[in-house]
N, C-alpha and C positions, 0 to 999 in steps of 0.2 A: 215133231210139236204137236202137244197136247190140242194147242187151237191155232186156226189158222181160217183167217176171212180172207174174202181176195175178192176185191175189185164191187163192195158188195151197197147196192143203191137198195132205197124203196121210197115209194111217192105215196102220196094222200091226194087223189086228184090230178092234178097239177103241181101241184106242191112237193118238194122235196126232201124228206125230211133226213135221210142219209144219202151221200154223194160219196161215190166210189172209194169207201171204206176200205181198207186193207191194214192187217197185222197181225202177229205170232205171237203166241204165249207158250213157252216152254214148261215141262212137267219142274214141279218143285217152285216153279218163281208165285211170287206174289205180283200184282201188277192192277195199279189204278187207273182206273179209266174216267175220267171226268171233265167237266164244260160245265158254261151257264144251264139252267136250266132252258129245254126246250134245243137242245145241240142237238139232239140226237141220242143220248147214251142209252137211257130205256129202250130206245126202239131198235136199237141194233142188239140188247142183250136179249131182248125180247125175240129178236130173229135166229141168235145164237142158241136158244133153248128151244127151236121149234114152235114157240107159243105163236106167233106170226111168219107167214110169208114173206121172204124177201123178192122186189121188184126184177130186181137180176143180181148178179155175185154169186159166192160161193162161203159157203162156211164146214169145215172138216173138226167135228170133235174126236180126237182119238185115232184119226186119219177117217173117220166115217164121215161121209157126205150128210149133213143135215134133215135135208127136205127129202133122201132118198132112203135113207135108214135112221126114220126118227123115234121109232120106238126104241132102239138099241141105244141110241143117243142119251134121250131122255133117260133110261136105266143107270147111266154112268154121269149124268152132271145132278148137280146140287144145286136148288135155284132158289133165290130171296127175292121175291118181287119188293117194290118200291113199296105198294101199299101191300102190306103183308094180309093176306086173305086168311083166315082163319074160320073152323067152325065151332061161335064162340057160344054156344049152348053144351057145347063139351070140354069134360074136364080133361086137363093138361096129359095123364098118363094115357088116357082113352084116346085121344085124338094121335097121338104118336101110335100107339099100337094102332089104331086104322090106316096110317099112313105106311107103316111099314108091314102091313098085310099088303098091303098094294104094289111095295117091295119086293114082298114076299123074301121079308128078311130072316133068316134062320134063329133061334135061338131068340124070340121078337122081346120077352120079356126082361132077359135079360140084357140086350143091347139096350131095351128101353129106359130102362133102370138107368145104365152106363150114359145115357143121352142127358137125361134129365139131373145127374151129377155131373156130365160136362161143362155145360149151361148154367148150373146155379141155379135151379128148378128146386131144388129139395122143398123148402119152404112151401110152396106153393103148387104142389105137384098134386096134391086133393081138390083144388079148386076148379072151378069153371072156367077157360079163358074169359067169356065174358066180364069175368070180377076182377083178372091181371090189372094191373098198370100196363102203360103203355111199354115201358122197358120189359116187362117181364115176357109181355106177348111176345117181341122181338126174338127174346131168348127161343121162345116155343117155336118162334121162323126160323129159325137157327139149327134147333136140333131136329127140325124137320126136313132140312135141307141134306143134313152131314148123316142123318139114321140109317141109309143105305149103303154107307163107307162108296161116296163116288169117288170117280179118277177128276171130275172140274168142279170145284164151286164157281156157283157166278151169283155174287151176291149185291145189291142194289140197295144200298142205301144201309148198311148194316146194323149201324151203331145209330140210329136215330132213336130220340125218345129215351136216348140211358142217361143213368145220370154218372158227374165223374167218376165213381168207385166202378161202376158197371162196365165204364168206355175202357176200362184198363185190364178187367179181365176177360171180355170181349175180344180186344188187340191182341193180348196172349193166345186169347184160343186159336183166332184167325192166323198168328203166327207159327205157330203149332202144327197146323192142321197143313200150311202151307208147303211144310218141309216134305212130306210126301206125296202130295197134290197138286194141282193147277189150280189158282185162285186168281179170278178177275172181280175185281169188285169198284163200284161208284161212290163218291161222297162228296161232299162240299168241305170236309175239316179237313186241311192242309194238313193238320200237325198231327192228324190220323195218317194221310200218306208218306210223310216224311217216320214215321214210327211203322207204320208196317211196309210199306210196298219197294219192292225193288226196281219198279221201272214203273214209267209214268206214260200214260196215251193220253191224250188231249183232243179232246173235240168241238168245234165250234161252227155254228153254221151248219152241221151235217157232215163234215169233212174234217178228217185228220190234221192238226197244226204244229204237233210234236209226239214224238215218241222214243224217249231217252231216259236215265236214271236221274232224280232230284237232281245231284251234284250238278251233273251235265247239264241239265237246263240253266243252273244260276249261272253258271261260268262262262256262258255262249258271249255273253257281252264284249265288246273287241276292247272295251274301256275298263282298266282296272283302278277301283278305286281304294286307298287305304286309308284309315284311320292311326294319326298319327297326337301323343302328347309329347310334351316335351317341360325341363324343368323351371323354364325362363317364358318370360313373354316375349313372343317374336311378331314380326308384322309380316303381313300380307305378303309384302314386296321381297322380303328377307326368304320366303319360303318358296317363291315362282325361280327363284335362284339356283334352287336344287334339280340337276340334270334330268331331261325328260317330265319333268313337272308343267303336265298343260293349263291345268287349273286348281283354285285353292279357296277352299270355301272353310269359315271357320265355323264350329260347332260345339254347345258348351265349354267344356274345359281343353277341346283340343281342335285338330283340323282335317279336315278333307281332301286328300290331294290323290288329282288323277291322272291318267299318262292315257294316251292311245297307243303307245310305240308298244312295241314287243318285248320289253324287259320287266322284270323284277321291278318295283319301283321301292319296293321295301329296302333293299341293297343299295338301291340309290339316297336312300334319303339317310339310313344309317352309315354309309359309306360320308353324305355330304356333312351330317351331326357330328361326327368325329374329329372332321376336317375343321370345324369353326367350333370346335368347343362346346355341343350343347348336351345335353344328357336326354336321352329317350324315354321317357316313364311308358308310355304304351304304342305297340307299333304292328298293326293287325290290318288284313284285307277284311274289306267291307263286302260284301256278297250280298245279291238282291235276296230279299225274303222267297220262299215258292210263291205267295200271293200275288206279289209285284210280277211276278214271269207271267202266274196266270191270267193275272188282268192284260197283259202288254199283248200276250198272243191271240187274248178274247175281247178286246175289245171291237 
């Protein structure tokens, strides 16, 4: 495992910000770490990078314990904090060269030029960081996080302040990086989670409440709901006669039919419609959105 978090606790006074958090992230995996504000995301990420100590528990990065091999683990982690700290009086290229020297990056000037091109900073590379828009500052932060070719990338709200075009570019960049590295990112944008991430870890009130693929989380509800449209007007009483249908609701041009039985309701509807000589125009399973799942797990 590239990242192993075991039984992590963090207290501020008597208040527990993180309570018994455990999860693993494999190499080549992009994992979303999401939760409401104040849930413990940033605290957990800061502990993982060695920025703050845990009250108890263990974090391993590529097999090395963060609080024991602190310097070694920092060398193989790329970190973009939520509040991107940059030296605003430095020029873009100057700043990236400064960060590269800290990491002892070889062929530094070539590597800086590569990073500027990778994150799309060519037009802004000769400006002072203080003169950049929020979106371009975020790109500078991402460039400094990956300039030393880290094995593990930890990104806290990496797309904050980006316009729609920049969002697509940075998402594609993170996906490319994630093929060779381990990436863990936090975000409040559910479309981003669905577009980028292989897995989702949800934290609420300092505790992990879910850890699975997005599709699996959306299917966990025992109720199967199917949206169906027919070629003729039908009544609610007619539809309740379909085997295994437990609930019927009319919506727009069609109907939502629900079952709690372990059957494929689409098959039941299709067979019954054929028997009754109804023509089915639309038939599809209605899944919960990721936002709905998130709200249910964190409310």
